[in-house]
C-alpha positions as CSV (number, residue, x, y, z in Angstrom):
1,X,0.3,-0.1,0.7
2,X,1.1,3.5,-0.9
3,X,1.5,6.5,1.8
4,X,-1.6,8.2,-0.1
5,X,-3.1,5.0,0.1
6,X,-2.6,4.9,3.8
7,X,-3.8,8.2,4.9
8,X,-7.0,8.3,2.5
9,X,-7.8,4.8,4.2
10,X,-6.7,6.0,7.8
11,X,-9.0,9.6,7.3
12,X,-11.8,7.4,6.3
13,X,-12.1,5.3,8.8
14,X,-11.2,7.7,11.7
15,X,-13.8,10.3,10.7
16,X,-16.5,7.1,11.3
17,X,-14.9,6.9,14.5
18,X,-14.8,10.4,15.4
19,X,-18.4,10.7,15.1
20,X,-18.8,7.5,17.8
21,X,-16.2,9.1,19.2
22,X,-17.5,12.5,20.0
23,X,-20.6,11.1,21.2
24,X,-18.7,8.7,23.6
25,X,-17.3,12.3,24.5
26,X,-20.1,14.1,25.6
27,X,-21.3,11.4,28.0
28,X,-18.1,10.9,29.7
29,X,-17.9,14.7,30.1
30,X,-20.5,14.1,32.6
31,X,-18.0,12.2,34.7
32,X,-15.6,15.2,35.5
33,X,-15.2,13.7,39.1
34,X,-13.4,10.9,37.4
35,X,-10.3,13.0,36.4
36,X,-10.7,15.1,39.4
37,X,-10.4,12.1,42.0
38,X,-8.1,9.7,40.6
39,X,-7.9,6.4,41.9
40,X,-4.0,6.4,42.0
41,X,-1.7,8.3,43.1
42,X,19.7,17.0,26.2
43,X,22.6,16.0,27.5
44,X,23.4,12.2,26.0
45,X,26.2,11.7,29.1
46,X,22.8,12.7,31.8
47,X,22.4,9.3,33.7
48,X,19.0,8.6,35.9
49,X,21.6,9.6,39.1
50,X,22.4,13.1,37.4
51,X,18.4,13.8,37.1
52,X,18.1,12.7,40.4
53,X,20.1,15.3,41.6
54,X,18.8,17.9,39.2
55,X,15.2,16.9,40.0
56,X,16.3,17.4,43.9
57,X,17.8,20.4,43.2
58,X,14.4,22.2,41.2
59,X,12.8,20.7,44.3
60,X,14.9,22.3,47.4
61,X,15.0,25.6,44.9
62,X,11.3,25.6,45.6
63,X,11.0,25.1,49.3
64,X,13.7,27.2,50.1
65,X,11.6,30.4,48.4
66,X,13.8,30.8,45.7
67,X,11.7,29.9,42.8
68,X,8.3,31.3,42.4
69,X,5.7,28.4,41.6
70,X,2.5,30.0,42.2
71,X,0.5,29.2,38.4
72,X,-1.2,32.3,37.0
73,X,-4.2,33.2,36.7
74,X,-4.2,33.2,33.4
75,X,-3.9,29.1,33.5
76,X,-7.7,29.1,34.5
77,X,-9.5,27.5,31.4
78,X,-10.4,30.7,29.5
79,X,-13.8,30.9,28.1
80,X,-12.1,33.2,25.2
81,X,-11.5,29.6,23.2
82,X,-14.7,28.2,24.1
83,X,-16.7,31.5,22.5
84,X,-14.1,31.3,19.5
85,X,-14.7,27.5,19.0
86,X,-18.8,28.3,19.3
87,X,-18.6,31.2,16.4
88,X,-20.2,30.8,13.4
89,X,-17.8,33.9,11.9
90,X,-14.5,31.5,12.9
91,X,-12.1,31.5,10.2
92,X,-9.4,28.6,9.4
93,X,-6.8,31.1,10.7
94,X,-8.5,31.7,13.6
95,X,-8.7,27.9,14.3
96,X,-4.8,27.2,13.8
97,X,-4.3,30.0,16.4
98,X,-5.5,27.6,19.0
99,X,-3.7,24.7,17.9
100,X,-0.7,27.2,18.5
101,X,-1.2,28.5,21.4
102,X,0.5,27.9,24.9
103,X,1.3,29.0,27.8
104,X,4.8,28.9,28.9
105,X,4.9,30.2,32.1
106,X,2.6,27.0,33.0
107,X,5.7,25.3,33.2
108,X,9.0,27.4,34.5
109,X,11.4,24.2,32.9
110,X,10.9,22.3,30.3
111,X,13.0,19.8,28.6
112,X,12.8,18.5,24.8
113,X,13.3,14.7,24.7
114,X,14.5,12.8,21.9
115,X,14.1,13.5,18.3
116,X,15.9,13.6,15.2
117,X,17.8,16.6,13.0
118,X,15.7,17.2,9.6
119,X,16.8,18.7,6.5
120,X,14.7,21.7,4.5
121,X,14.0,23.0,6.7
122,X,16.8,22.0,9.2
123,X,15.3,21.4,12.6
124,X,14.9,18.6,15.2
125,X,11.4,16.4,14.6
126,X,10.2,14.1,16.7
127,X,11.1,15.5,20.0
128,X,8.8,15.6,23.3
129,X,8.4,18.5,26.1
130,X,8.5,17.2,29.2
131,X,8.1,19.4,32.1
132,X,10.3,19.2,34.9
133,X,9.3,21.3,37.6
134,X,8.9,19.4,41.2
135,X,5.4,19.6,41.2
136,X,4.8,17.1,37.9
137,X,7.8,15.9,36.3
138,X,8.6,12.6,36.4
139,X,10.6,11.4,39.5
140,X,14.0,9.9,38.6
141,X,14.2,6.3,39.5
142,X,10.7,6.0,39.8
143,X,8.7,6.8,36.5
144,X,6.6,4.8,34.2
145,X,6.1,6.0,30.4
146,X,4.2,5.0,27.6
147,X,4.8,5.6,24.3
148,X,2.7,4.7,21.4
149,X,4.1,5.4,18.1
150,X,7.4,4.9,17.4
151,X,8.1,4.5,13.7
152,X,12.0,3.9,14.1
153,X,12.8,6.3,16.3
154,X,14.0,5.3,19.6
155,X,15.8,8.6,20.5
156,X,12.7,9.7,23.3
157,X,12.0,6.1,24.7
158,X,16.4,5.9,25.0
159,X,16.3,9.5,26.6
160,X,13.3,8.5,29.3
161,X,14.9,5.6,29.6
162,X,18.0,7.1,30.4
163,X,15.9,9.9,32.8
164,X,15.2,6.6,34.9
165,X,11.9,5.5,33.9
166,X,10.5,2.4,32.7
167,X,9.4,3.0,29.6
168,X,7.0,0.5,27.2
169,X,6.5,1.3,23.9
170,X,3.9,0.5,21.3
171,X,3.7,0.2,17.2
172,X,1.8,-2.1,15.2
173,X,3.4,-1.1,12.4
174,X,6.9,-1.8,12.5
175,X,6.8,-5.7,11.7
176,X,8.3,-6.4,15.4
177,X,7.3,-8.9,17.9
178,X,7.4,-8.6,21.8
179,X,10.7,-7.5,22.9
180,X,12.9,-5.6,25.3
181,X,14.8,-2.8,23.1
182,X,18.3,-1.6,24.0
183,X,19.8,-0.2,24.7
184,X,17.8,1.6,27.8
185,X,15.1,-0.1,30.0
186,X,12.5,0.3,27.2
187,X,10.0,-2.8,26.3
188,X,8.1,-3.2,23.2
189,X,4.6,-4.5,22.1
190,X,3.4,-4.5,18.4
191,X,0.2,-2.8,19.6
192,X,-1.6,0.1,18.2
193,X,-4.1,2.6,20.5
194,X,-7.7,2.8,19.6
195,X,-10.9,3.2,21.3
196,X,-11.5,-0.4,22.0
197,X,-10.3,-3.9,21.8
198,X,-10.2,-5.2,17.8
199,X,-8.1,-6.6,15.4
200,X,-7.7,-4.6,12.1
201,X,-7.8,-6.6,9.2
202,X,-6.8,-4.4,6.6
203,X,-3.1,-3.3,8.2
204,X,-2.7,-7.1,10.1
205,X,-3.1,-4.8,13.5
206,X,-4.2,-5.7,17.1
207,X,-5.5,-2.7,18.6
208,X,-6.1,-1.8,22.0
209,X,-8.1,0.8,24.3
210,X,-5.3,2.4,26.5
211,X,-7.4,1.4,29.1
212,X,-7.2,-2.4,28.1
213,X,-3.3,-1.7,28.0
214,X,-2.9,-0.3,31.2
215,X,-5.2,-3.1,32.7
216,X,-2.7,-5.8,31.2
217,X,0.2,-4.4,31.8
218,X,-0.5,-3.2,35.3
219,X,-1.5,-7.2,36.6
220,X,1.8,-8.2,35.0
221,X,4.3,-6.1,35.1
222,X,4.3,-2.5,36.5
223,X,1.7,-2.9,39.2
224,X,-1.3,-0.2,39.6
225,X,0.3,3.5,39.0
226,X,0.2,6.9,37.4
227,X,1.5,7.0,34.4
228,X,4.1,9.5,34.5
229,X,4.5,10.6,30.9
230,X,2.1,9.3,28.1
231,X,3.4,10.1,24.6
232,X,1.0,9.4,21.9
233,X,1.6,10.5,17.8
234,X,-0.5,7.7,16.1
235,X,-1.4,9.4,12.9
236,X,-4.2,10.4,13.4
237,X,-5.7,8.0,15.4
238,X,-5.7,10.4,18.5
239,X,-9.1,11.4,17.6
240,X,-9.9,7.7,17.8
241,X,-8.5,6.9,21.5
242,X,-9.0,10.5,23.2
243,X,-12.5,10.2,24.2
244,X,-12.5,7.0,25.2
245,X,-9.3,7.9,27.5
246,X,-11.8,10.2,28.8
247,X,-15.1,8.6,29.2
248,X,-13.0,5.7,31.2
249,X,-11.3,7.8,33.4
250,X,-8.2,6.6,32.2
251,X,-6.9,10.4,31.9
252,X,-7.5,11.2,35.6
253,X,-4.2,8.4,35.8
254,X,-2.1,10.3,33.5
255,X,0.5,12.9,34.9
256,X,2.1,14.6,31.8
257,X,0.4,13.7,28.0
258,X,2.3,14.9,24.6
259,X,0.0,14.5,21.6
260,X,0.6,15.7,18.1
261,X,-2.6,15.9,16.5
262,X,-3.0,15.7,12.8
263,X,-5.2,18.1,10.7
264,X,-6.7,16.6,7.1
265,X,-6.8,19.3,4.6
266,X,-9.2,17.2,3.0
267,X,-12.1,17.4,6.1
268,X,-14.5,20.5,6.8
269,X,-13.7,23.3,8.9
270,X,-16.9,21.7,11.1
271,X,-14.5,18.3,11.9
272,X,-11.7,20.5,12.8
273,X,-13.8,22.6,15.2
274,X,-14.9,19.5,16.7
275,X,-11.6,18.2,17.1
276,X,-10.3,21.6,18.8
277,X,-13.5,21.5,20.8
278,X,-12.2,17.8,21.9
279,X,-9.0,19.3,23.4
280,X,-10.7,21.8,25.2
281,X,-12.7,19.4,27.0
282,X,-9.4,17.7,29.0
283,X,-8.1,21.3,29.5
284,X,-11.8,22.2,31.0
285,X,-10.8,18.6,33.3
286,X,-7.6,19.9,34.3
287,X,-4.8,19.1,31.8
288,X,-2.4,22.4,31.9
289,X,-1.0,23.3,28.5
290,X,2.7,24.2,28.2
291,X,3.9,23.5,24.7
292,X,2.9,23.7,21.0
293,X,5.0,23.3,18.5
294,X,3.9,23.3,14.7
295,X,5.6,20.6,12.5
296,X,6.9,22.6,9.7
297,X,7.7,19.5,7.2
298,X,4.0,18.2,7.5
299,X,1.8,21.2,5.3
300,X,-0.6,21.3,3.6
301,X,-3.7,23.5,1.5
302,X,-7.4,22.9,2.9
303,X,-9.9,22.0,0.3
304,X,-13.2,23.0,2.1
305,X,-12.0,26.5,3.2
306,X,-9.5,28.6,3.0
307,X,-6.8,28.3,4.9
308,X,-2.7,27.2,4.0
309,X,-1.3,25.5,7.6
310,X,0.7,23.2,9.0
311,X,-1.1,19.8,9.3
312,X,0.5,18.8,12.7
313,X,0.9,20.4,16.1
314,X,2.9,18.6,19.2
315,X,1.0,19.2,22.3
316,X,1.7,18.8,25.8
317,X,-0.3,19.1,28.6
318,X,0.3,18.1,32.9
319,X,-2.4,17.6,34.6
320,X,-3.0,19.7,37.6
321,X,-5.3,17.3,39.1
322,X,-2.5,15.1,40.0
323,X,0.5,17.9,40.7
324,X,2.4,17.1,44.0
325,X,2.6,18.6,47.6
326,X,6.0,19.4,48.2
327,X,6.7,19.4,52.0
328,X,6.8,22.7,54.1
329,X,10.5,22.2,54.8
330,X,14.0,20.7,53.1
331,X,15.2,17.3,54.4
332,X,18.5,16.9,53.7
């Protein structure tokens, strides 16, 4: 199957499942309490020990009053975006503003993990923003990462393993069996991410929902614990998986989320607004956006409304409901 055929099939499949997903998300939003009351509590030479020292140093700085981590009022979910997305006069460029919007002040210290150098234009691609603020940072030596979408680029997974996390990587498209990847503490599974457990006969892929995967691995590998970092880069399937993540309550168990969201130049403005509102729904539930970067290598001219813009956006959030309460005194 050629690449254009692949994306054409994916678009059709995603569009059908998105309609179902939006219905699910409406009912899922009734369960706001689920995310507000969770059931569970680049330097190549940096080792997990070094990261642990940096983490403790940052924590001590906060406790000693050397850094102000008071969250600004602007982090309260703004009704401005809701008004814009509900506007009958919304334009394509205004829609793109929402996907590109970020608030870097919500995270005092953010690091990019992974990435490979690209040409035309020159730059790093595939890196993921991780908030290192001690209230939300993965704890070196005691953190869990789920990484969906590898595409033969292990740079993020290896860096997170070097940081000190246990990493579980997933990708059904690489024609690989389950195995432990080397180097690093990375465990690979050839599963795809979706809204339910199913077998995709078109691609011969095994698909699972996030809740199903978590149930399997929590009982056999890592136990019941918070997913400290969830990376999703699954070529349009994020729109299928995200409604189920909300409705199932799994998003309440994620401390940081990085997701590459994909726009479709063949679809209507209304469909893209529906996708934007899906992202707004997780922000209303407490996911605080701290980074957004467009993909300069993935652009297009939309066919149903006037717009020429990037088609991919790397967006990162942390869960405001899972911020740690720092001790009132520094323990030496």
